[in-house]
C-alpha positions in Angstrom: -9.2 -14.6 -45.2 -9.3 -10.9 -46.4 -7.2 -10.1 -49.4 -4.3 -7.9 -48.8 -5.1 -4.5 -50.4 -1.4 -3.8 -51.1 -1.0 -6.9 -53.4 -2.6 -5.1 -56.5 -0.5 -2.0 -55.8 2.6 -4.2 -55.6 1.8 -5.8 -58.9 1.2 -2.3 -60.5 4.5 -1.0 -59.1 6.4 -4.0 -60.2 5.0 -3.6 -63.8 5.9 0.1 -63.8 9.4 -0.6 -62.6 9.7 -3.4 -65.2 8.7 -0.9 -67.9 11.4 1.5 -66.6 14.0 -1.2 -66.7 13.2 -2.3 -70.3 15.9 -1.4 -72.9 14.9 1.1 -75.6 12.4 -0.6 -77.9 9.7 0.6 -80.3 6.9 -0.7 -78.2 8.3 0.9 -75.0 8.7 4.6 -75.8 10.7 7.0 -73.7 7.5 8.9 -73.0 6.0 5.7 -71.5 9.0 5.2 -69.3 8.7 8.8 -68.1 5.0 8.2 -67.3 5.8 4.9 -65.5 8.4 6.7 -63.4 6.0 9.5 -62.6 3.3 7.1 -61.5 5.8 5.1 -59.5 7.0 8.3 -57.7 3.4 9.5 -57.0 2.7 6.2 -55.3 5.5 6.6 -52.8 3.9 9.3 -50.6 0.7 7.2 -50.5 2.7 4.1 -49.5 4.4 6.1 -46.7 1.1 7.3 -45.4 -0.2 3.8 -45.6 2.9 2.5 -43.8 2.4 5.0 -40.9 -1.3 4.2 -40.6 -0.5 0.5 -40.4 2.1 1.2 -37.7 -0.5 3.0 -35.7 -2.9 0.1 -36.1 -0.2 -2.2 -34.9 0.2 -0.1 -31.7 -3.5 -0.3 -31.1 -3.4 -4.1 -31.7 -0.6 -4.3 -29.1 -2.9 -2.6 -26.5 -5.7 -5.0 -27.5 -3.4 -7.9 -27.0 -2.5 -6.7 -23.5 -6.2 -6.4 -22.7 -7.1 -9.8 -24.0 -4.1 -11.3 -22.1 -5.3 -9.6 -19.0 -8.8 -11.1 -19.6 -7.3 -14.5 -20.0 -5.2 -14.2 -16.9 -8.3 -13.0 -15.0 -10.3 -16.0 -16.3 -7.5 -18.3 -15.0 -7.4 -16.5 -11.7 -11.1 -17.0 -11.3 -10.7 -20.7 -11.6 -7.7 -20.7 -9.2 -9.6 -18.6 -6.6 -12.5 -21.0 -6.6 -10.1 -23.8 -5.7 -9.0 -22.2 -2.5 -10.4 -23.7 0.7 -12.4 -20.7 2.2 -11.8 -22.2 5.7 -8.0 -21.5 5.2 -8.8 -17.8 4.4 -11.1 -17.5 7.4 -8.3 -19.0 9.5 -5.9 -16.4 8.3 -8.5 -13.7 9.0 -8.8 -14.9 12.5 -5.1 -14.9 13.0 -4.6 -11.4 11.7 -7.6 -10.1 13.6 -6.2 -11.7 16.8 -2.8 -10.0 16.3 -4.5 -6.6 15.7 -6.3 -7.0 19.1 -3.1 -8.2 20.7 -1.2 -5.2 19.4 -3.9 -2.8 20.7 -4.0 -4.5 24.1 -0.2 -4.6 24.3 0.0 -0.9 23.3 -2.3 0.0 26.2 -0.4 -2.2 28.6 3.0 -0.9 27.6 1.9 2.7 27.5 0.6 2.4 31.1 3.8 0.8 32.2 5.8 3.5 30.5 3.8 6.3 32.0 4.2 4.7 35.5 7.9 4.3 35.1 8.4 7.9 33.8 6.2 9.2 36.6 8.3 7.4 39.2 11.4 9.0 37.6 9.7 12.4 37.7 8.7 12.0 41.3 12.2 11.1 42.4 13.6 14.1 40.5 11.1 16.6 41.8 11.1 15.5 45.4 14.9 15.8 45.5 14.6 19.4 44.1 11.8 20.3 46.6 13.7 19.0 49.6 17.0 20.6 48.5 15.8 24.0 47.3 12.3 24.8 48.6 12.5 23.7 52.2 14.7 24.7 55.1 16.2 22.3 57.7 12.8 22.2 59.5 10.8 21.4 56.4 9.3 24.9 56.2 9.1 26.9 52.9 12.1 29.1 52.1 12.1 32.6 50.9 10.1 33.5 47.8 13.4 34.6 46.2 14.4 31.0 46.0 12.7 30.7 42.6 14.9 33.4 41.2 18.1 31.5 42.0 19.7 30.4 38.7 20.9 27.2 40.2 17.3 26.1 40.9 16.2 27.1 37.4 19.1 25.1 36.0 18.2 22.1 38.2 14.6 22.1 36.9 15.8 22.3 33.3 18.3 19.4 33.9 15.6 17.3 35.6 13.2 17.8 32.7 15.9 16.9 30.2 16.8 13.8 32.2 13.1 12.7 32.4 12.9 13.2 28.6 16.0 11.1 27.9 14.7 8.3 30.2 11.3 8.5 28.5 12.9 8.1 25.1 14.9 5.1 26.1 12.0 3.2 27.6 9.6 4.1 24.8 12.1 2.6 22.2 12.3 -0.6 24.2 8.5 -0.9 24.5 7.8 -0.1 20.9 10.3 -2.8 19.8 8.1 -5.3 21.6 5.1 -4.2 19.6 6.9 -4.3 16.3 8.1 -7.8 17.1 4.5 -8.7 17.6 3.6 -7.2 14.3 6.2 -9.2 12.5 4.7 -12.4 13.9 1.3 -11.2 12.9 1.9 -10.5 9.3 2.4 -13.8 7.4 4.1 -12.5 4.3 4.5 -16.1 2.9 0.7 -16.7 3.1 0.0 -13.3 1.6 2.4 -14.0 -1.3 0.7 -17.4 -1.8 -2.8 -15.9 -2.0 -1.6 -13.1 -4.3 -0.4 -15.8 -6.7 -4.0 -16.9 -7.1 -5.1 -13.4 -8.1 -5.1 -11.8 -11.6 -2.1 -9.6 -12.5 -4.0 -6.3 -12.0 -5.2 -7.2 -8.5 -1.7 -8.6 -7.7 0.0 -5.4 -8.8 -2.5 -3.2 -6.9 -2.3 -4.9 -3.6 1.4 -5.7 -3.7 2.2 -2.0 -4.5 0.0 -0.9 -1.6 1.6 -3.4 0.8 5.1 -2.6 -0.3 4.5 1.2 0.1 3.0 0.7 3.6 5.9 -1.5 4.7 8.5 0.9 3.3 6.8 3.7 5.3 6.8 1.4 8.4 10.5 0.6 8.0 11.4 4.2 7.4 9.4 5.1 10.4 11.2 2.6 12.5 14.6 3.7 11.3 13.6 7.3 12.3 11.9 6.3 15.6 14.5 8.1 17.7 14.2 11.4 15.7 10.4 11.3 15.7 10.3 10.6 19.5 12.8 13.4 20.0 10.5 15.9 18.3 7.7 14.9 20.7 9.9 15.1 23.7 11.5 18.4 22.7 8.0 19.9 22.6 7.3 18.4 26.1 10.5 20.0 27.5 9.6 23.4 26.1 6.1 23.3 27.5 7.3 22.0 30.9 9.8 24.9 31.2 7.1 27.3 30.2 4.9 26.0 33.0 7.7 26.5 35.5 8.0 30.1 34.4 4.3 30.6 34.8 4.4 29.0 38.2 7.1 31.5 39.3 4.9 34.4 38.3 1.8 33.0 40.1 3.5 32.8 43.6 2.8 35.9 45.7 3.2 34.5 49.2 5.8 32.4 50.9 3.4 29.8 52.3 2.0 29.0 48.8 5.2 28.2 47.0 5.2 24.5 47.9 1.6 24.2 46.7 2.5 25.9 43.5 5.5 23.7 43.0 3.3 20.6 43.6 0.8 21.8 41.0 3.7 22.3 38.6 4.8 18.8 39.2 1.3 17.5 38.4 1.2 19.5 35.3 4.5 17.9 34.2 3.1 14.5 34.9 0.1 15.3 32.7 2.3 16.6 29.9 4.6 13.6 29.8 1.6 11.2 30.0 -0.1 12.9 27.0 3.2 12.9 25.1 3.7 9.2 25.7 0.1 8.5 24.7 0.6 10.4 21.4 3.8 8.6 20.6 2.3 5.2 21.2 -0.9 6.0 19.2 1.0 7.3 16.2 3.8 4.7 16.2 1.5 1.7 16.7 -1.2 2.8 14.3 1.2 2.2 11.4 1.3 -1.5 12.1 -2.4 -1.9 12.6 -3.2 0.0 9.4 -1.1 -2.5 7.4 -2.8 -5.5 9.1 -6.2 -3.9 8.4 -5.1 -3.8 4.7 -4.3 -7.5 4.8 -7.7 -8.2 6.3 -9.3 -6.1 3.5 -7.5 -8.2 0.9 -8.7 -11.5 2.5 -12.2 -10.2 2.6 -11.9 -9.2 -1.1 -10.6 -12.8 -1.8 -13.6 -14.3 -0.1 -16.0 -12.0 -1.9 -14.4 -12.9 -5.2 -14.7 -16.6 -4.4 -18.3 -16.3 -3.6 -19.1 -14.4 -6.8 -17.1 -16.7 -9.1 -18.5 -19.9 -7.6 -21.9 -18.8 -8.8 -20.9 -19.0 -12.4 -22.2 -22.0 -14.2 -19.9 -24.3 -16.3 -21.6 -22.9 -19.4 -20.7 -19.3 -18.4 -17.1 -20.3 -17.7 -16.8 -22.0 -21.1 -18.5 -19.2 -23.0 -16.1 -16.6 -21.4 -13.1 -18.7 -22.4 -14.4 -19.2 -25.9 -15.0 -15.5 -26.3 -11.4 -14.8 -25.2 -10.0 -17.4 -27.6 -12.0 -16.0 -30.5 -10.9 -12.4 -29.8 -7.3 -13.6 -29.5 -7.5 -15.5 -32.9 -8.9 -12.4 -34.6 -6.2 -10.2 -33.1 -3.5 -12.6 -34.3 -5.0 -12.7 -37.8 -5.2 -8.9 -38.0 -1.6 -8.7 -36.6 -0.3 -11.1 -39.3 -2.1 -9.0 -42.0 -0.6 -5.8 -40.7 2.9 -7.4 -40.7 2.5 -8.6 -44.2 1.4 -5.1 -45.3 4.4 -3.5 -43.6 6.7 -5.9 -45.4 5.2 -5.0 -48.8 5.4 -1.3 -48.0 9.1 -1.7 -47.1 9.8 -3.6 -50.3 8.0 -1.0 -52.5 9.7 1.9 -50.8 13.2 0.5 -51.2 
């Protein structure tokens, strides 16, 4: 073991202080006591610098201890990962992949059902307006001035708002079905179990990513109504704008029904695009998280394949190296602690 360099300084300091403490004697002159005190005082700044340097070394040692502990935990994780049955991981990959496909198929199915339901609602609203305001008792087009009647304009605005509200309600119901499917697809217990096998760094990285994604998902779900409202407000504005454009385009009485029908089709197209955008954005959040889970499982399999190629000699050599480094760090740490103790004694 390396000799503590402060031990000789401690002996010198103790001798100097002993000289200073001696009663007046011929062999211990007052000049000698003064010199002893001066030397003792001159050592103090050196000891303080030494003390600060040792403290910095101790901080570096703490970082080294963290790294060696991580290396040990990583080594342990490698052994744990090799014990996992790869068929179990593949089974989970199959389940998650299956749920991703189910969610995508369900998204398409529910989107189509939603579009059809909303179109039916649109159709009933627009036919009622057409029969009531645009045709006379014989079914012929009314005067061109009909489009300037405030009551008709208000009726169109009310119809679009009612379509928007109906759309919002049905979308929320359909999206809930998809999120229920997502909850069945993400096996949090199994993810936690597999994370346990990982080293601390990988655990922290993936868990943080998953937690962030789920927080965003939960926040998104809580704000579903507001987000959908933004989409539908845009739809309402664009639909009203198309009605105004339609009014300007009509120049003859016999073309107003055709123009109104085109307007109706444009509203259908607008609401269909809006519904598609809402479903795409809302559902993508769930599939992104499940894709991240798949990436983690793939990473786990890749680790297992890589670690299983290590020979028993390699595994033992790695552990021996970690043990040796840890022993050296402990030895150095003990020496630093001893030096700090001596510095504290000499400075008091």
